[in-house]
BARORO-34651 format. One record per residue (C-alpha): x, y, z; residue number from 1; residue in three letters. Coordinates in steps of 0.02 Angstrom, whole numbers, padded with zeros to 5 digits. Layout:
<atoms>
+--------+--------+--------+------+------+
:      X :      Y :      Z : vogu : mipa :
+--------+--------+--------+------+------+
:      X :      Y :      Z :  NUM :  Ala :
...
+--------+--------+--------+------+------+
</atoms>
This chain:
<atoms>
+--------+--------+--------+------+------+
:      X :      Y :      Z : vogu : mipa :
+--------+--------+--------+------+------+
: -00507 : -05608 : -04279 :    1 :  Met :
: -00463 : -05484 : -04146 :    2 :  Lys :
: -00467 : -05585 : -03984 :    3 :  Asn :
: -00447 : -05761 : -04047 :    4 :  Ser :
: -00528 : -05885 : -04167 :    5 :  Asp :
: -00659 : -05928 : -04035 :    6 :  Thr :
: -00705 : -05770 : -03939 :    7 :  Thr :
: -00743 : -05587 : -03968 :    8 :  Phe :
: -00769 : -05434 : -03854 :    9 :  Lys :
: -00945 : -05378 : -03811 :   10 :  Ala :
: -01038 : -05259 : -03698 :   11 :  Phe :
: -01151 : -05374 : -03599 :   12 :  Arg :
: -01305 : -05343 : -03485 :   13 :  Val :
: -01339 : -05475 : -03355 :   14 :  Glu :
: -01473 : -05495 : -03225 :   15 :  Glu :
: -01414 : -05525 : -03048 :   16 :  Glu :
: -01546 : -05537 : -02909 :   17 :  Asn :
: -01660 : -05412 : -02998 :   18 :  Gly :
: -01522 : -05295 : -03040 :   19 :  Asn :
: -01449 : -05269 : -03214 :   20 :  Tyr :
: -01261 : -05264 : -03222 :   21 :  Ile :
: -01157 : -05212 : -03372 :   22 :  Thr :
: -00979 : -05269 : -03413 :   23 :  Ser :
: -00860 : -05304 : -03555 :   24 :  Ile :
: -00840 : -05492 : -03585 :   25 :  Lys :
: -00754 : -05613 : -03705 :   26 :  Asp :
: -00897 : -05710 : -03788 :   27 :  Met :
: -00894 : -05870 : -03890 :   28 :  Pro :
: -00946 : -05853 : -04073 :   29 :  Phe :
: -01076 : -05991 : -04051 :   30 :  Asp :
: -01177 : -05871 : -03942 :   31 :  Ile :
: -01219 : -05773 : -04100 :   32 :  Leu :
: -01393 : -05811 : -04165 :   33 :  Glu :
: -01437 : -05878 : -04336 :   34 :  Lys :
: -01406 : -05767 : -04487 :   35 :  Gly :
: -01326 : -05779 : -04659 :   36 :  Glu :
: -01197 : -05639 : -04633 :   37 :  Val :
: -01059 : -05622 : -04503 :   38 :  Leu :
: -01004 : -05439 : -04489 :   39 :  Ile :
: -00849 : -05374 : -04407 :   40 :  Lys :
: -00916 : -05213 : -04324 :   41 :  Val :
: -00812 : -05057 : -04342 :   42 :  Glu :
: -00933 : -04930 : -04265 :   43 :  Tyr :
: -01102 : -04925 : -04175 :   44 :  Ser :
: -01201 : -04787 : -04098 :   45 :  Ser :
: -01298 : -04757 : -03939 :   46 :  Leu :
: -01487 : -04740 : -03946 :   47 :  Asn :
: -01621 : -04724 : -03813 :   48 :  Tyr :
: -01676 : -04905 : -03843 :   49 :  Lys :
: -01497 : -04960 : -03805 :   50 :  Asp :
: -01500 : -04866 : -03643 :   51 :  Ala :
: -01666 : -04949 : -03594 :   52 :  Leu :
: -01603 : -05120 : -03643 :   53 :  Ser :
: -01451 : -05091 : -03530 :   54 :  Ser :
: -01559 : -05068 : -03378 :   55 :  Ile :
: -01674 : -05219 : -03408 :   56 :  Gly :
: -01824 : -05139 : -03494 :   57 :  Asn :
: -01926 : -05292 : -03547 :   58 :  Lys :
: -02023 : -05186 : -03671 :   59 :  Gly :
: -01860 : -05175 : -03771 :   60 :  Val :
: -01769 : -05338 : -03728 :   61 :  Thr :
: -01860 : -05490 : -03667 :   62 :  Arg :
: -01717 : -05605 : -03612 :   63 :  Lys :
: -01550 : -05578 : -03529 :   64 :  Tyr :
: -01399 : -05596 : -03537 :   65 :  Pro :
: -01397 : -05484 : -03689 :   66 :  His :
: -01288 : -05374 : -03800 :   67 :  Thr :
: -01373 : -05210 : -03844 :   68 :  Pro :
: -01337 : -05102 : -03996 :   69 :  Gly :
: -01475 : -05072 : -04124 :   70 :  Ile :
: -01344 : -04998 : -04249 :   71 :  Asp :
: -01191 : -05072 : -04325 :   72 :  Ala :
: -01079 : -05036 : -04473 :   73 :  Ala :
: -00928 : -05133 : -04531 :   74 :  Gly :
: -00864 : -05263 : -04653 :   75 :  Val :
: -00932 : -05432 : -04700 :   76 :  Val :
: -00818 : -05568 : -04625 :   77 :  Glu :
: -00912 : -05721 : -04689 :   78 :  Lys :
: -01070 : -05741 : -04793 :   79 :  Ser :
: -01191 : -05876 : -04845 :   80 :  Asn :
: -01294 : -05748 : -04938 :   81 :  Ser :
: -01297 : -05713 : -05124 :   82 :  Glu :
: -01324 : -05527 : -05085 :   83 :  Leu :
: -01161 : -05494 : -04989 :   84 :  Tyr :
: -00984 : -05564 : -04995 :   85 :  Lys :
: -00836 : -05556 : -04881 :   86 :  Ala :
: -00758 : -05382 : -04887 :   87 :  Gly :
: -00920 : -05286 : -04921 :   88 :  Asp :
: -00949 : -05129 : -04817 :   89 :  Ser :
: -01123 : -05134 : -04742 :   90 :  Val :
: -01245 : -05058 : -04619 :   91 :  Ile :
: -01361 : -05156 : -04506 :   92 :  Ala :
: -01499 : -05069 : -04407 :   93 :  Thr :
: -01676 : -05097 : -04345 :   94 :  Ser :
: -01780 : -05256 : -04347 :   95 :  Tyr :
: -01730 : -05354 : -04190 :   96 :  Glu :
: -01544 : -05305 : -04190 :   97 :  Leu :
: -01489 : -05255 : -04014 :   98 :  Gly :
: -01666 : -05283 : -03946 :   99 :  Met :
: -01696 : -05470 : -03946 :  100 :  Asn :
: -01548 : -05514 : -04060 :  101 :  His :
: -01364 : -05487 : -04008 :  102 :  Pro :
: -01323 : -05309 : -04060 :  103 :  Gly :
: -01186 : -05193 : -04116 :  104 :  Gly :
: -01100 : -05163 : -03949 :  105 :  Phe :
: -00983 : -05307 : -03993 :  106 :  Ala :
: -00839 : -05344 : -04113 :  107 :  Glu :
: -00950 : -05458 : -04216 :  108 :  Tyr :
: -01133 : -05483 : -04257 :  109 :  Ile :
: -01222 : -05614 : -04362 :  110 :  Lys :
: -01385 : -05561 : -04448 :  111 :  Val :
: -01504 : -05608 : -04586 :  112 :  Pro :
: -01458 : -05531 : -04754 :  113 :  Asp :
: -01632 : -05446 : -04754 :  114 :  Ser :
: -01574 : -05333 : -04613 :  115 :  Trp :
: -01423 : -05266 : -04706 :  116 :  Ile :
: -01402 : -05110 : -04819 :  117 :  Val :
: -01251 : -05088 : -04930 :  118 :  Ala :
: -01140 : -04946 : -04874 :  119 :  Met :
: -01173 : -04800 : -04995 :  120 :  Pro :
: -01032 : -04726 : -05096 :  121 :  Gln :
: -00957 : -04573 : -05009 :  122 :  Asn :
: -00993 : -04644 : -04835 :  123 :  Met :
: -00888 : -04744 : -04714 :  124 :  Asn :
: -00933 : -04840 : -04556 :  125 :  Ala :
: -00904 : -04696 : -04439 :  126 :  Arg :
: -01004 : -04574 : -04541 :  127 :  Gln :
: -01147 : -04701 : -04554 :  128 :  Ala :
: -01152 : -04720 : -04364 :  129 :  Met :
: -01144 : -04531 : -04340 :  130 :  Thr :
: -01317 : -04543 : -04414 :  131 :  Tyr :
: -01368 : -04717 : -04352 :  132 :  Gly :
: -01550 : -04756 : -04318 :  133 :  Thr :
: -01576 : -04577 : -04252 :  134 :  Ala :
: -01516 : -04502 : -04415 :  135 :  Gly :
: -01612 : -04629 : -04517 :  136 :  Phe :
: -01771 : -04589 : -04418 :  137 :  Thr :
: -01744 : -04402 : -04442 :  138 :  Ala :
: -01716 : -04424 : -04629 :  139 :  Ala :
: -01867 : -04539 : -04645 :  140 :  Leu :
: -01972 : -04404 : -04556 :  141 :  Ser :
: -01915 : -04273 : -04681 :  142 :  Val :
: -01942 : -04398 : -04824 :  143 :  Phe :
: -02121 : -04422 : -04772 :  144 :  Arg :
: -02153 : -04237 : -04752 :  145 :  Leu :
: -02095 : -04207 : -04928 :  146 :  Leu :
: -02191 : -04352 : -05000 :  147 :  Asn :
: -02350 : -04286 : -04920 :  148 :  Asn :
: -02332 : -04114 : -04997 :  149 :  Gly :
: -02234 : -04012 : -04868 :  150 :  Gln :
: -02145 : -03866 : -04956 :  151 :  Lys :
: -02032 : -03729 : -04885 :  152 :  Pro :
: -02146 : -03593 : -04951 :  153 :  Glu :
: -02289 : -03658 : -04839 :  154 :  Met :
: -02194 : -03589 : -04686 :  155 :  Gly :
: -02079 : -03647 : -04545 :  156 :  Pro :
: -02069 : -03825 : -04482 :  157 :  Val :
: -02055 : -03856 : -04292 :  158 :  Ala :
: -01944 : -03994 : -04230 :  159 :  Val :
: -01967 : -04054 : -04050 :  160 :  Thr :
: -01824 : -04122 : -03949 :  161 :  Gly :
: -01718 : -04021 : -04066 :  162 :  Ala :
: -01554 : -04045 : -03974 :  163 :  Leu :
: -01577 : -04233 : -03959 :  164 :  Gly :
: -01515 : -04368 : -04077 :  165 :  Gly :
: -01661 : -04369 : -04198 :  166 :  Val :
: -01709 : -04187 : -04177 :  167 :  Gly :
: -01541 : -04107 : -04214 :  168 :  Asn :
: -01518 : -04210 : -04375 :  169 :  Ile :
: -01697 : -04170 : -04431 :  170 :  Ala :
: -01662 : -03984 : -04405 :  171 :  Cys :
: -01504 : -03991 : -04504 :  172 :  Gln :
: -01579 : -04088 : -04651 :  173 :  Ile :
: -01732 : -03970 : -04659 :  174 :  Leu :
: -01617 : -03820 : -04654 :  175 :  Asn :
: -01508 : -03892 : -04794 :  176 :  Lys :
: -01654 : -03922 : -04910 :  177 :  Ile :
: -01728 : -03744 : -04886 :  178 :  Gly :
: -01847 : -03752 : -04741 :  179 :  Phe :
: -01858 : -03624 : -04603 :  180 :  Glu :
: -01838 : -03723 : -04438 :  181 :  Val :
: -01912 : -03689 : -04264 :  182 :  Ile :
: -01815 : -03782 : -04130 :  183 :  Ala :
: -01928 : -03841 : -03989 :  184 :  Ala :
: -01844 : -03898 : -03828 :  185 :  Asn :
: -01895 : -03921 : -03649 :  186 :  Tyr :
: -01804 : -03759 : -03605 :  187 :  Glu :
: -01731 : -03621 : -03710 :  188 :  Leu :
: -01552 : -03660 : -03765 :  189 :  Ala :
: -01405 : -03544 : -03793 :  190 :  Pro :
: -01421 : -03461 : -03962 :  191 :  Glu :
: -01255 : -03535 : -04020 :  192 :  Ala :
: -01324 : -03713 : -03997 :  193 :  Glu :
: -01480 : -03670 : -04098 :  194 :  Ile :
: -01378 : -03597 : -04241 :  195 :  Gln :
: -01269 : -03754 : -04245 :  196 :  Lys :
: -01419 : -03861 : -04291 :  197 :  Ile :
: -01483 : -03741 : -04423 :  198 :  Gly :
: -01635 : -03673 : -04335 :  199 :  Ala :
: -01689 : -03494 : -04359 :  200 :  Lys :
: -01788 : -03478 : -04195 :  201 :  Ser :
: -01838 : -03580 : -04042 :  202 :  Gln :
: -01981 : -03609 : -03923 :  203 :  Ile :
: -01989 : -03697 : -03755 :  204 :  Asp :
: -02116 : -03804 : -03668 :  205 :  Arg :
: -02228 : -03655 : -03629 :  206 :  Ser :
: -02269 : -03654 : -03817 :  207 :  Val :
: -02233 : -03832 : -03871 :  208 :  Ser :
: -02327 : -03916 : -03726 :  209 :  Asp :
: -02488 : -03816 : -03719 :  210 :  Asp :
: -02591 : -03845 : -03564 :  211 :  Lys :
: -02740 : -03735 : -03608 :  212 :  Ser :
: -02853 : -03881 : -03657 :  213 :  Gly :
: -02915 : -03784 : -03807 :  214 :  Arg :
: -02960 : -03895 : -03956 :  215 :  Pro :
: -02870 : -03783 : -04078 :  216 :  Met :
: -02724 : -03660 : -04058 :  217 :  Leu :
: -02667 : -03510 : -04157 :  218 :  Lys :
: -02565 : -03573 : -04307 :  219 :  Thr :
: -02377 : -03555 : -04276 :  220 :  Gln :
: -02292 : -03681 : -04391 :  221 :  Trp :
: -02331 : -03758 : -04563 :  222 :  Ala :
: -02275 : -03933 : -04511 :  223 :  Gly :
: -02180 : -04024 : -04374 :  224 :  Ala :
: -02064 : -04168 : -04334 :  225 :  Val :
: -02111 : -04232 : -04164 :  226 :  Asp :
: -02001 : -04352 : -04065 :  227 :  Val :
: -02086 : -04331 : -03894 :  228 :  Val :
: -02268 : -04389 : -03913 :  229 :  Gly :
: -02407 : -04358 : -03790 :  230 :  Gly :
: -02463 : -04180 : -03761 :  231 :  Asn :
: -02315 : -04109 : -03862 :  232 :  Thr :
: -02377 : -04204 : -04015 :  233 :  Leu :
: -02553 : -04140 : -03979 :  234 :  Thr :
: -02488 : -03963 : -03970 :  235 :  Thr :
: -02396 : -03982 : -04137 :  236 :  Met :
: -02555 : -04039 : -04217 :  237 :  Leu :
: -02666 : -03904 : -04139 :  238 :  Lys :
: -02546 : -03766 : -04190 :  239 :  Gly :
: -02514 : -03825 : -04368 :  240 :  Cys :
: -02563 : -03720 : -04519 :  241 :  Met :
: -02691 : -03785 : -04646 :  242 :  Pro :
: -02636 : -03933 : -04751 :  243 :  Leu :
: -02476 : -03955 : -04647 :  244 :  Gly :
: -02399 : -04119 : -04598 :  245 :  Asn :
: -02341 : -04179 : -04428 :  246 :  Val :
: -02233 : -04335 : -04406 :  247 :  Thr :
: -02223 : -04438 : -04249 :  248 :  Thr :
: -02083 : -04561 : -04206 :  249 :  Cys :
: -02068 : -04563 : -04014 :  250 :  Gly :
: -02163 : -04577 : -03851 :  251 :  Asn :
: -02039 : -04519 : -03720 :  252 :  Ile :
: -02172 : -04393 : -03664 :  253 :  Gly :
: -02318 : -04515 : -03671 :  254 :  Ser :
: -02396 : -04643 : -03785 :  255 :  Gly :
: -02566 : -04562 : -03762 :  256 :  Glu :
: -02643 : -04438 : -03887 :  257 :  Leu :
: -02786 : -04340 : -03810 :  258 :  Glu :
: -02868 : -04216 : -03931 :  259 :  Met :
: -03014 : -04183 : -04043 :  260 :  Thr :
: -03022 : -04214 : -04231 :  261 :  Val :
: -03038 : -04030 : -04269 :  262 :  Tyr :
: -02859 : -03999 : -04331 :  263 :  Pro :
: -02886 : -04141 : -04457 :  264 :  Phe :
: -03060 : -04094 : -04520 :  265 :  Ile :
: -03051 : -03903 : -04507 :  266 :  Leu :
: -02873 : -03873 : -04564 :  267 :  Arg :
: -02833 : -04034 : -04659 :  268 :  Gly :
: -02681 : -04071 : -04552 :  269 :  Val :
: -02603 : -04242 : -04581 :  270 :  Ser :
: -02524 : -04352 : -04447 :  271 :  Leu :
: -02386 : -04461 : -04519 :  272 :  Leu :
: -02318 : -04609 : -04424 :  273 :  Gly :
: -02133 : -04649 : -04435 :  274 :  Ile :
: -02084 : -04834 : -04418 :  275 :  Asp :
: -01896 : -04845 : -04442 :  276 :  Ser :
: -01884 : -05022 : -04367 :  277 :  Gln :
: -01981 : -05109 : -04506 :  278 :  Asn :
: -01964 : -04985 : -04647 :  279 :  Cys :
: -01965 : -05074 : -04818 :  280 :  Pro :
: -01788 : -05108 : -04882 :  281 :  Met :
: -01805 : -05008 : -05044 :  282 :  Glu :
: -01852 : -04853 : -04946 :  283 :  Ile :
: -01715 : -04892 : -04818 :  284 :  Arg :
: -01580 : -04894 : -04955 :  285 :  Gln :
: -01648 : -04732 : -05033 :  286 :  Glu :
: -01639 : -04645 : -04865 :  287 :  Ile :
: -01459 : -04699 : -04833 :  288 :  Trp :
: -01412 : -04645 : -05008 :  289 :  Asn :
: -01490 : -04474 : -04974 :  290 :  Leu :
: -01389 : -04461 : -04811 :  291 :  Leu :
: -01229 : -04496 : -04909 :  292 :  Ala :
: -01276 : -04376 : -05043 :  293 :  Gly :
: -01398 : -04230 : -05057 :  294 :  Asp :
: -01445 : -04236 : -04872 :  295 :  Trp :
: -01270 : -04259 : -04802 :  296 :  Ser :
: -01228 : -04154 : -04649 :  297 :  Ile :
: -01063 : -04078 : -04594 :  298 :  Asp :
: -01089 : -04111 : -04410 :  299 :  Phe :
: -01020 : -03986 : -04285 :  300 :  Asp :
: -00888 : -04081 : -04185 :  301 :  Pro :
: -00970 : -04023 : -04026 :  302 :  Gly :
: -01125 : -04125 : -04066 :  303 :  Leu :
: -01027 : -04288 : -04089 :  304 :  Ile :
: -00951 : -04387 : -03945 :  305 :  Arg :
: -00851 : -04544 : -03973 :  306 :  Glu :
: -00852 : -04684 : -03846 :  307 :  Ser :
: -00767 : -04852 : -03825 :  308 :  Ser :
: -00856 : -05004 : -03761 :  309 :  Leu :
: -00765 : -04977 : -03596 :  310 :  Glu :
: -00831 : -04797 : -03574 :  311 :  Ser :
: -01005 : -04832 : -03644 :  312 :  Leu :
: -01090 : -04851 : -03473 :  313 :  Arg :
: -01055 : -04668 : -03435 :  314 :  Thr :
: -01144 : -04611 : -03592 :  315 :  His :
: -01291 : -04725 : -03559 :  316 :  Ile :
: -01314 : -04649 : -03385 :  317 :  Asp :
: -01310 : -04472 : -03459 :  318 :  Leu :
: -01443 : -04522 : -03583 :  319 :  Met :
: -01556 : -04601 : -03452 :  320 :  Leu :
: -01535 : -04440 : -03348 :  321 :  Asp :
: -01589 : -04337 : -03501 :  322 :  Lys :
: -01423 : -04248 : -03498 :  323 :  Lys :
: -01357 : -04317 : -03666 :  324 :  Ser :
: -01347 : -04198 : -03817 :  325 :  Lys :
: -01307 : -04238 : -03997 :  326 :  Gly :
: -01245 : -04408 : -04049 :  327 :  Arg :
: -01132 : -04541 : -03965 :  328 :  Val :
: -01031 : -04643 : -04089 :  329 :  Val :
: -00962 : -04805 : -04019 :  330 :  Val :
: -00790 : -04860 : -04090 :  331 :  Lys :
: -00776 : -05050 : -04078 :  332 :  Ile :
+--------+--------+--------+------+------+
</atoms>
């Protein structure tokens, strides 16, 4: 074991007089919670929940001190499970990992075997964490669109927050499988950035965050992947073509949904909820296999940033300031 037989390195968040302080600490193994599988973490990734956990958001993490990191990929060190053995390459995401269970911003995690997915063939730990929960959520959104009848010939699909973690991966998957993609961001982005994520066109908040109050809008997209929530989600639904599908997976804009039922009963639009945290394991494994196979992405290097535990706080602050683009992969 890297540090010694009794300690390992972890990114810790501690509460001091109402303030939340982050630091790198050597932690005893007995601090790890119950679980059948001990994993030596090779890579993690930074998500918005991790950033919130790092500043004491009690809606994400109830008790401190705490180790965030809702994603982890690595190799099984020890196992009391019949499903996994020492030496197996695995992925652990979702459930309570990094929220109310010590997470992936550490050299080791210990988790229930029911939280683990076998690493697909043609994928390694860094590649898996390039996707992470954000990529899994994006792929699950596309998966649900397809399963509910969305087809490329129906027309373009809009993706909100298109330059963010979930959005840019959703754009790239949709483009790869034949959909025309409309990138929706708060402000118009340089054309080169839009092309990198596979979008054909883009709109800004003047279109994607309609303030008119009208119960229905002129149809502009055949479906949508929304990561924002609130009025942006409402706009996606109001502007969707008949029989289109809109997925929802985030509430950074708002958790409220204020609208009439007219898009649903006059155009047959479907609203599809995306729950990546408690997704059934059989679907979870299928999604990861797709990401390693038919839906694999050749990421533009400019959309991927690599961080150590020591430099992680800088990336967290950028994310909280809404200045982060693409994905942050954390090398442990």
